N, CA, C and O atoms as a printed pandas DataFrame, in Angstrom:
     atom_number atom_name residue_name chain_id  residue_number  x_coord  y_coord  z_coord
0              1         N          MET        A               1    4.724    0.838    2.842
1              2        CA          MET        A               1    3.463    0.413    3.382
2              3         C          MET        A               1    3.185    1.266    4.616
3              4         O          MET        A               1    4.028    1.393    5.505
4              5         N          THR        A               2    2.016    1.834    4.651
5              6        CA          THR        A               2    1.685    2.709    5.762
6              7         C          THR        A               2    1.250    1.890    6.974
7              8         O          THR        A               2    0.945    0.703    6.864
8              9         N          PHE        A               3    1.228    2.543    8.119
9             10        CA          PHE        A               3    0.798    1.900    9.351
10            11         C          PHE        A               3   -0.640    1.407    9.216
11            12         O          PHE        A               3   -0.965    0.306    9.660
12            13         N          GLU        A               4   -1.492    2.214    8.610
13            14        CA          GLU        A               4   -2.906    1.868    8.473
14            15         C          GLU        A               4   -3.074    0.624    7.601
15            16         O          GLU        A               4   -3.882   -0.249    7.919
16            17         N          THR        A               5   -2.330    0.539    6.523
17            18        CA          THR        A               5   -2.414   -0.618    5.634
18            19         C          THR        A               5   -1.929   -1.870    6.361
19            20         O          THR        A               5   -2.557   -2.925    6.279
20            21         N          LEU        A               6   -0.819   -1.747    7.066
21            22        CA          LEU        A               6   -0.293   -2.877    7.826
22            23         C          LEU        A               6   -1.294   -3.329    8.881
23            24         O          LEU        A               6   -1.483   -4.528    9.083
24            25         N          ARG        A               7   -1.926   -2.389    9.546
25            26        CA          ARG        A               7   -2.930   -2.712   10.569
26            27         C          ARG        A               7   -4.084   -3.495    9.952
27            28         O          ARG        A               7   -4.542   -4.489   10.516
28            29         N          LYS        A               8   -4.547   -3.043    8.800
29            30        CA          LYS        A               8   -5.670   -3.718    8.141
30            31         C          LYS        A               8   -5.281   -5.124    7.694
31            32         O          LYS        A               8   -6.080   -6.055    7.799
32            33         N          LEU        A               9   -4.068   -5.276    7.199
33            34        CA          LEU        A               9   -3.625   -6.607    6.785
34            35         C          LEU        A               9   -3.520   -7.545    7.983
35            36         O          LEU        A               9   -3.801   -8.738    7.868
36            37         N          MET        A              10   -3.115   -7.003    9.133
37            38        CA          MET        A              10   -3.038   -7.834   10.338
38            39         C          MET        A              10   -4.438   -8.246   10.792
39            40         O          MET        A              10   -4.620   -9.366   11.269
40            41         N          ILE        A              11   -5.423   -7.368   10.655
41            42        CA          ILE        A              11   -6.801   -7.704   11.014
42            43         C          ILE        A              11   -7.306   -8.818   10.103
43            44         O          ILE        A              11   -7.965   -9.754   10.556
44            45         N          VAL        A              12   -6.987   -8.706    8.808
45            46        CA          VAL        A              12   -7.396   -9.750    7.868
46            47         C          VAL        A              12   -6.770  -11.082    8.274
47            48         O          VAL        A              12   -7.443  -12.113    8.275
48            49         N          GLY        A              13   -5.491  -11.061    8.617
49            50        CA          GLY        A              13   -4.818  -12.282    9.044
50            51         C          GLY        A              13   -5.443  -12.878   10.301
51            52         O          GLY        A              13   -5.601  -14.095   10.405
52            53         N          ALA        A              14   -5.795  -12.024   11.248
53            54        CA          ALA        A              14   -6.432  -12.510   12.476
54            55         C          ALA        A              14   -7.801  -13.103   12.176
55            56         O          ALA        A              14   -8.191  -14.116   12.756
56            57         N          ALA        A              15   -8.530  -12.459   11.259
57            58        CA          ALA        A              15   -9.851  -12.968   10.896
58            59         C          ALA        A              15   -9.733  -14.325   10.217
59            60         O          ALA        A              15  -10.537  -15.220   10.478
60            61         N          ILE        A              16   -8.747  -14.485    9.353
61            62        CA          ILE        A              16   -8.544  -15.764    8.681
62            63         C          ILE        A              16   -8.159  -16.834    9.705
63            64         O          ILE        A              16   -8.626  -17.971    9.636
64            65         N          GLY        A              17   -7.302  -16.452   10.653
65            66        CA          GLY        A              17   -6.942  -17.388   11.713
66            67         C          GLY        A              17   -8.143  -17.807   12.543
67            68         O          GLY        A              17   -8.286  -18.980   12.889
68            69         N          ALA        A              18   -9.011  -16.850   12.864
69            70        CA          ALA        A              18  -10.212  -17.169   13.648
70            71         C          ALA        A              18  -11.132  -18.094   12.865
71            72         O          ALA        A              18  -11.718  -19.022   13.423
72            73         N          LEU        A              19  -11.253  -17.834   11.567
73            74        CA          LEU        A              19  -12.091  -18.702   10.735
74            75         C          LEU        A              19  -11.512  -20.114   10.668
75            76         O          LEU        A              19  -12.253  -21.097   10.708
76            77         N          SER        A              20  -10.215  -20.208   10.568
77            78        CA          SER        A              20   -9.567  -21.521   10.513
78            79         C          SER        A              20   -9.785  -22.290   11.810
79            80         O          SER        A              20  -10.092  -23.482   11.791
80            81         N          MET        A              21   -9.624  -21.601   12.931
81            82        CA          MET        A              21   -9.826  -22.257   14.231
82            83         C          MET        A              21  -11.275  -22.683   14.404
83            84         O          MET        A              21  -11.546  -23.779   14.895
84            85         N          ALA        A              22  -12.205  -21.829   14.006
85            86        CA          ALA        A              22  -13.623  -22.160   14.142
86            87         C          ALA        A              22  -13.987  -23.331   13.231
87            88         O          ALA        A              22  -14.810  -24.170   13.599
88            89         N          ALA        A              23  -13.391  -23.392   12.067
89            90        CA          ALA        A              23  -13.708  -24.478   11.134
90            91         C          ALA        A              23  -13.127  -25.809   11.604
91            92         O          ALA        A              23  -13.708  -26.858   11.327
92            93         N          CYS        A              24  -12.018  -25.791   12.293
93            94        CA          CYS        A              24  -11.369  -27.027   12.733
94            95         C          CYS        A              24  -11.940  -27.572   14.034
95            96         O          CYS        A              24  -11.812  -28.764   14.313
96            97         N          LYS        A              25  -12.554  -26.736   14.816
97            98        CA          LYS        A              25  -13.069  -27.165   16.114
98            99         C          LYS        A              25  -14.581  -27.378   16.008
99           100         O          LYS        A              25  -15.316  -26.417   15.784
100          101         N          PRO        A              26  -15.061  -28.620   16.164
101          102        CA          PRO        A              26  -16.508  -28.852   16.073
102          103         C          PRO        A              26  -17.231  -28.275   17.302
103          104         O          PRO        A              26  -16.750  -28.372   18.431
104          105         N          ALA        A              27  -18.370  -27.688   17.050
105          106        CA          ALA        A              27  -19.177  -27.138   18.144
106          107         C          ALA        A              27  -19.839  -28.288   18.905
107          108         O          ALA        A              27  -20.245  -29.284   18.308
108          109         N          GLU        A              28  -19.944  -28.138   20.248
109          110        CA          GLU        A              28  -20.481  -29.218   21.061
110          111         C          GLU        A              28  -21.988  -29.161   21.217
111          112         O          GLU        A              28  -22.622  -30.190   21.453
112          113         N          ASN        A              29  -22.565  -27.999   21.093
113          114        CA          ASN        A              29  -24.022  -27.920   21.152
114          115         C          ASN        A              29  -24.496  -26.798   20.229
115          116         O          ASN        A              29  -23.682  -26.091   19.635
116          117         N          SER        A              30  -25.779  -26.644   20.116
117          118        CA          SER        A              30  -26.321  -25.674   19.163
118          119         C          SER        A              30  -25.982  -24.233   19.556
119          120         O          SER        A              30  -25.820  -23.385   18.679
120          121         N          THR        A              31  -25.872  -23.941   20.850
121          122        CA          THR        A              31  -25.522  -22.598   21.285
122          123         C          THR        A              31  -24.100  -22.264   20.840
123          124         O          THR        A              31  -23.825  -21.175   20.337
124          125         N          GLU        A              32  -23.210  -23.228   21.039
125          126        CA          GLU        A              32  -21.830  -23.012   20.610
126          127         C          GLU        A              32  -21.757  -22.884   19.088
127          128         O          GLU        A              32  -20.980  -22.083   18.568
128          129         N          ALA        A              33  -22.555  -23.662   18.383
129          130        CA          ALA        A              33  -22.569  -23.587   16.927
130          131         C          ALA        A              33  -23.074  -22.219   16.470
131          132         O          ALA        A              33  -22.539  -21.634   15.529
132          133         N          THR        A              34  -24.108  -21.716   17.146
133          134        CA          THR        A              34  -24.647  -20.399   16.806
134          135         C          THR        A              34  -23.624  -19.315   17.087
135          136         O          THR        A              34  -23.433  -18.408   16.277
136          137         N          ASN        A              35  -22.964  -19.407   18.239
137          138        CA          ASN        A              35  -21.937  -18.423   18.589
138          139         C          ASN        A              35  -20.761  -18.485   17.618
139          140         O          ASN        A              35  -20.214  -17.454   17.226
140          141         N          ALA        A              36  -20.377  -19.703   17.235
141          142        CA          ALA        A              36  -19.270  -19.858   16.291
142          143         C          ALA        A              36  -19.647  -19.258   14.934
143          144         O          ALA        A              36  -18.828  -18.599   14.294
144          145         N          ALA        A              37  -20.879  -19.487   14.504
145          146        CA          ALA        A              37  -21.333  -18.933   13.225
146          147         C          ALA        A              37  -21.357  -17.406   13.273
147          148         O          ALA        A              37  -20.956  -16.740   12.318
148          149         N          ALA        A              38  -21.830  -16.860   14.394
149          150        CA          ALA        A              38  -21.861  -15.398   14.546
150          151         C          ALA        A              38  -20.446  -14.842   14.568
151          152         O          ALA        A              38  -20.172  -13.795   13.982
152          153         N          SER        A              39  -19.548  -15.550   15.248
153          154        CA          SER        A              39  -18.153  -15.114   15.303
154          155         C          SER        A              39  -17.529  -15.147   13.917
155          156         O          SER        A              39  -16.800  -14.230   13.540
156          157         N          GLU        A              40  -17.813  -16.198   13.160
157          158        CA          GLU        A              40  -17.291  -16.307   11.801
158          159         C          GLU        A              40  -17.838  -15.188   10.916
159          160         O          GLU        A              40  -17.108  -14.595   10.121
160          161         N          ALA        A              41  -19.130  -14.910   11.065
161          162        CA          ALA        A              41  -19.743  -13.847   10.266
162          163         C          ALA        A              41  -19.110  -12.502   10.610
163          164         O          ALA        A              41  -18.851  -11.691    9.720
164          165         N          ASN        A              42  -18.861  -12.264   11.884
165          166        CA          ASN        A              42  -18.228  -11.022   12.316
166          167         C          ASN        A              42  -16.800  -10.931   11.796
167          168         O          ASN        A              42  -16.370   -9.880   11.321
168          169         N          ALA        A              43  -16.072  -12.033   11.887
169          170        CA          ALA        A              43  -14.694  -12.046   11.393
170          171         C          ALA        A              43  -14.662  -11.825    9.883
171          172         O          ALA        A              43  -13.791  -11.122    9.372
172          173         N          THR        A              44  -15.615  -12.426    9.173
173          174        CA          THR        A              44  -15.679  -12.241    7.724
174          175         C          THR        A              44  -15.984  -10.795    7.387
175          176         O          THR        A              44  -15.409  -10.231    6.456
176          177         N          SER        A              45  -16.890  -10.196    8.148
177          178        CA          SER        A              45  -17.232   -8.791    7.927
178          179         C          SER        A              45  -16.024   -7.894    8.169
179          180         O          SER        A              45  -15.760   -6.979    7.389
180          181         N          GLU        A              46  -15.293   -8.155    9.245
181          182        CA          GLU        A              46  -14.082   -7.376    9.543
182          183         C          GLU        A              46  -13.017   -7.585    8.468
183          184         O          GLU        A              46  -12.327   -6.646    8.074
184          185         N          ALA        A              47  -12.893   -8.824    8.002
185          186        CA          ALA        A              47  -11.913   -9.114    6.948
186          187         C          ALA        A              47  -12.285   -8.374    5.663
187          188         O          ALA        A              47  -11.418   -7.814    4.992
188          189         N          ASN        A              48  -13.565   -8.372    5.326
189          190        CA          ASN        A              48  -14.014   -7.651    4.129
190          191         C          ASN        A              48  -13.766   -6.160    4.271
191          192         O          ASN        A              48  -13.346   -5.502    3.318
192          193         N          SER        A              49  -14.023   -5.629    5.447
193          194        CA          SER        A              49  -13.791   -4.215    5.696
194          195         C          SER        A              49  -12.311   -3.884    5.605
195          196         O          SER        A              49  -11.931   -2.868    5.023
196          197         N          ALA        A              50  -11.484   -4.731    6.173
197          198        CA          ALA        A              50  -10.032   -4.507    6.124
198          199         C          ALA        A              50   -9.519   -4.610    4.695
199          200         O          ALA        A              50   -8.645   -3.845    4.287
200          201         N          THR        A              51  -10.063   -5.553    3.938
201          202        CA          THR        A              51   -9.659   -5.697    2.542
202          203         C          THR        A              51  -10.046   -4.459    1.748
203          204         O          THR        A              51   -9.265   -3.967    0.933
204          205         N          ALA        A              52  -11.247   -3.958    1.986
205          206        CA          ALA        A              52  -11.685   -2.739    1.295
206          207         C          ALA        A              52  -10.774   -1.565    1.668
207          208         O          ALA        A              52  -10.410   -0.759    0.811
208          209         N          GLY        A              53  -10.416   -1.476    2.932
209          210        CA          GLY        A              53   -9.497   -0.417    3.371
210          211         C          GLY        A              53   -8.124   -0.561    2.738
211          212         O          GLY        A              53   -7.515    0.432    2.338
212          213         N          ALA        A              54   -7.635   -1.789    2.643
213          214        CA          ALA        A              54   -6.331   -2.023    2.014
214          215         C          ALA        A              54   -6.392   -1.681    0.528
215          216         O          ALA        A              54   -5.445   -1.122   -0.025
216          217         N          ASN        A              55   -7.507   -2.017   -0.112
217          218        CA          ASN        A              55   -7.667   -1.673   -1.532
218          219         C          ASN        A              55   -7.685   -0.161   -1.724
219          220         O          ASN        A              55   -7.080    0.358   -2.662
220          221         N          THR        A              56   -8.377    0.540   -0.837
221          222        CA          THR        A              56   -8.430    2.000   -0.922
222          223         C          THR        A              56   -7.040    2.592   -0.732
223          224         O          THR        A              56   -6.648    3.504   -1.459
224          225         N          ALA        A              57   -6.297    2.079    0.238
225          226        CA          ALA        A              57   -4.944    2.573    0.478
226          227         C          ALA        A              57   -4.051    2.304   -0.733
227          228         O          ALA        A              57   -3.227    3.141   -1.100
228          229         N          SER        A              58   -4.218    1.145   -1.345
229          230        CA          SER        A              58   -3.437    0.810   -2.539
230          231         C          SER        A              58   -3.783    1.741   -3.692
231          232         O          SER        A              58   -2.895    2.201   -4.409
232          233         N          GLU        A              59   -5.078    2.022   -3.873
233          234        CA          GLU        A              59   -5.502    2.939   -4.929
234          235         C          GLU        A              59   -4.942    4.343   -4.684
235          236         O          GLU        A              59   -4.520    5.018   -5.623
236          237         N          GLU        A              60   -4.941    4.778   -3.425
237          238        CA          GLU        A              60   -4.394    6.100   -3.104
238          239         C          GLU        A              60   -2.887    6.145   -3.359
239          240         O          GLU        A              60   -2.364    7.153   -3.833
240          241         N          ALA        A              61   -2.193    5.053   -3.043
241          242        CA          ALA        A              61   -0.754    4.998   -3.301
242          243         C          ALA        A              61   -0.479    5.034   -4.802
243          244         O          ALA        A              61    0.445    5.711   -5.253
244          245         N          ASN        A              62   -1.285    4.303   -5.573
245          246        CA          ASN        A              62   -1.124    4.318   -7.029
246          247         C          ASN        A              62   -1.403    5.701   -7.591
247          248         O          ASN        A              62   -0.703    6.161   -8.494
248          249         N          SER        A              63   -2.411    6.358   -7.068
249          250        CA          SER        A              63   -2.744    7.712   -7.520
250          251         C          SER        A              63   -1.613    8.676   -7.202
251          252         O          SER        A              63   -1.266    9.523   -8.025
252          253         N          ALA        A              64   -1.039    8.553   -6.015
253          254        CA          ALA        A              64    0.083    9.419   -5.633
254          255         C          ALA        A              64    1.297    9.164   -6.526
255          256         O          ALA        A              64    1.990   10.102   -6.921
256          257         N          ALA        A              65    1.548    7.904   -6.838
257          258        CA          ALA        A              65    2.673    7.573   -7.716
258          259         C          ALA        A              65    2.447    8.139   -9.113
259          260         O          ALA        A              65    3.376    8.651   -9.738
260          261         N          THR        A              66    1.217    8.047   -9.599
261          262        CA          THR        A              66    0.886    8.599  -10.916
262          263         C          THR        A              66    1.073   10.108  -10.920
263          264         O          THR        A              66    1.606   10.666  -11.879
264          265         N          SER        A              67    0.638   10.768   -9.857
265          266        CA          SER        A              67    0.805   12.217   -9.753
266          267         C          SER        A              67    2.281   12.596   -9.706
267          268         O          SER        A              67    2.695   13.574  -10.329
268          269         N          ALA        A              68    3.068   11.827   -8.973
269          270        CA          ALA        A              68    4.507   12.100   -8.884
270          271         C          ALA        A              68    5.171   11.920  -10.254
271          272         O          ALA        A              68    6.013   12.725  -10.650
272          273         N          ASN        A              69    4.788   10.870  -10.964
273          274        CA          ASN        A              69    5.347   10.644  -12.301
274          275         C          ASN        A              69    4.952   11.762  -13.253
275          276         O          ASN        A              69    5.763   12.216  -14.059
276          277         N          SER        A              70    3.706   12.202  -13.156
277          278        CA          SER        A              70    3.234   13.293  -14.008
278          279         C          SER        A              70    3.985   14.582  -13.708
279          280         O          SER        A              70    4.366   15.313  -14.622
280          281         N          ALA        A              71    4.194   14.858  -12.430
281          282        CA          ALA        A              71    4.925   16.069  -12.036
282          283         C          ALA        A              71    6.375   15.999  -12.521
283          284         O          ALA        A              71    6.926   16.999  -12.982
284          285         N          ALA        A              72    6.980   14.840  -12.416
285          286        CA          ALA        A              72    8.363   14.687  -12.872
286          287         C          ALA        A              72    8.452   14.875  -14.386
287          288         O          ALA        A              72    9.384   15.510  -14.879
288          289         N          ALA        A              73    7.493   14.328  -15.118
289          290        CA          ALA        A              73    7.493   14.481  -16.577
290          291         C          ALA        A              73    7.262   15.935  -16.964
291          292         O          ALA        A              73    7.883   16.444  -17.897
292          293         N          SER        A              74    6.374   16.593  -16.247
293          294        CA          SER        A              74    6.092   18.000  -16.525
294          295         C          SER        A              74    7.320   18.864  -16.235
295          296         O          SER        A              74    7.642   19.772  -17.002
296          297         N          ALA        A              75    7.989   18.582  -15.149
297          298        CA          ALA        A              75    9.186   19.345  -14.786
298          299         C          ALA        A              75   10.280   19.140  -15.830
299          300         O          ALA        A              75   10.978   20.084  -16.201
300          301         N          ALA        A              76   10.423   17.920  -16.294
301          302        CA          ALA        A              76   11.438   17.640  -17.309
302          303         C          ALA        A              76   11.109   18.318  -18.627
303          304         O          ALA        A              76   12.003   18.777  -19.339
304          305         N          ALA        A              77    9.811   18.381  -18.952
305          306        CA          ALA        A              77    9.397   18.988  -20.217
306          307         C          ALA        A              77    9.545   20.505  -20.202
307          308         O          ALA        A              77    9.800   21.109  -21.244
308          309         N          THR        A              78    9.390   21.123  -19.042
309          310        CA          THR        A              78    9.438   22.586  -18.967
310          311         C          THR        A              78   10.787   23.127  -18.535
311          312         O          THR        A              78   10.986   24.342  -18.535
312          313         N          ALA        A              79   11.712   22.268  -18.170
313          314        CA          ALA        A              79   13.042   22.722  -17.747
314          315         C          ALA        A              79   13.794   23.272  -18.956
315          316         O          ALA        A              79   13.707   22.714  -20.050
316          317         N          PRO        A              80   14.531   24.362  -18.761
317          318        CA          PRO        A              80   15.301   24.906  -19.886
318          319         C          PRO        A              80   16.408   23.938  -20.288
319          320         O          PRO        A              80   16.998   23.248  -19.457
320          321         N          ALA        A              81   16.664   23.915  -21.586
321          322        CA          ALA        A              81   17.710   23.033  -22.079
322          323         C          ALA        A              81   19.061   23.549  -21.621
323          324         O          ALA        A              81   19.297   24.757  -21.586
324          325         N          SER        A              82   19.924   22.650  -21.280
325          326        CA          SER        A              82   21.273   23.027  -20.866
326          327         C          SER        A              82   22.100   23.231  -22.123
327          328         O          SER        A              82   22.276   22.302  -22.912
328          329         N          ASN        A              83   22.615   24.456  -22.316
329          330        CA          ASN        A              83   23.408   24.767  -23.505
330          331         C          ASN        A              83   24.623   25.568  -23.069
331          332         O          ASN        A              83   24.715   26.771  -23.311
332          333         N          SER        A              84   25.529   24.896  -22.439
333          334        CA          SER        A              84   26.707   25.599  -21.933
334          335         C          SER        A              84   27.925   25.200  -22.752
335          336         O          SER        A              84   28.045   24.062  -23.203
336          337         N          THR        A              85   28.809   26.144  -22.930
337          338        CA          THR        A              85   30.040   25.910  -23.679
338          339         C          THR        A              85   31.213   26.228  -22.770
339          340         O          THR        A              85   31.209   27.239  -22.067
340          341         N          THR        A              86   32.191   25.383  -22.786
341          342        CA          THR        A              86   33.377   25.597  -21.976
342          343         C          THR        A              86   34.511   26.016  -22.899
343          344         O          THR        A              86   34.794   25.351  -23.895
344          345         N          THR        A              87   35.148   27.115  -22.560
345          346        CA          THR        A              87   36.281   27.621  -23.355
346          347         C          THR        A              87   37.529   27.567  -22.504
347          348         O          THR        A              87   37.539   28.023  -21.361
348          349         N          THR        A              88   38.572   27.011  -23.066
349          350        CA          THR        A              88   39.847   26.916  -22.361
350          351         C          THR        A              88   40.846   27.799  -23.099
351          352         O          THR        A              88   41.008   27.684  -24.314
352          353         N          THR        A              89   41.505   28.667  -22.368
353          354        CA          THR        A              89   42.514   29.579  -22.950
354          355         C          THR        A              89   43.868   29.252  -22.341
355          356         O          THR        A              89   44.022   29.154  -21.123
356          357         N          THR        A              90   44.842   29.085  -23.223
357          358        CA          THR        A              90   46.189   28.791  -22.749
358          359         C          THR        A              90   47.074   29.989  -23.111
359          360         O          THR        A              90   47.096   30.426  -24.262
360          361         N          THR        A              91   47.770   30.493  -22.162
361          362        CA          THR        A              91   48.690   31.602  -22.424
362          363         C          THR        A              91   50.104   31.156  -22.127
363          364         O          THR        A              91   50.351   30.365  -21.216
364          365         N          SER        A              92   51.003   31.669  -22.897
365          366        CA          SER        A              92   52.403   31.333  -22.637
366          367         C          SER        A              92   53.208   32.632  -22.604
367          368         O          SER        A              92   52.851   33.600  -23.277
368          369         N          SER        A              93   54.245   32.657  -21.858
369          370        CA          SER        A              93   55.067   33.841  -21.780
370          371         C          SER        A              93   56.496   33.478  -22.154
371          372         O          SER        A              93   57.004   32.409  -21.817
372          373         N          SER        A              94   57.111   34.390  -22.850
373          374        CA          SER        A              94   58.514   34.157  -23.253
374          375         C          SER        A              94   59.387   35.150  -22.525
375          376         O          SER        A              94   59.019   36.319  -22.403
376          377         N          ASN        A              95   60.488   34.733  -22.057
377          378        CA          ASN        A              95   61.444   35.621  -21.386
378          379         C          ASN        A              95   62.612   35.910  -22.224
379          380         O          ASN        A              95   63.508   36.642  -21.803
């Protein structure tokens, strides 16, 4: 997991936490309710952005893995076959 992906997941977690806190705490007046709604909308937007970034990072990781697998298969297919023979010679001397 890259630093960027971890960062985005932490932003998503913070946004979810902010939404949970805002949902559990009743607003005391209309100004607070408006501010809470704006904060929730902003947190949701950031969470959506972070999710999109995490999805992009995941797609890039999958693409890199596919490329690595393709390169490994290609290398295996084009490598010369190993065809070695071992010969053992035993000599004896008589006195």
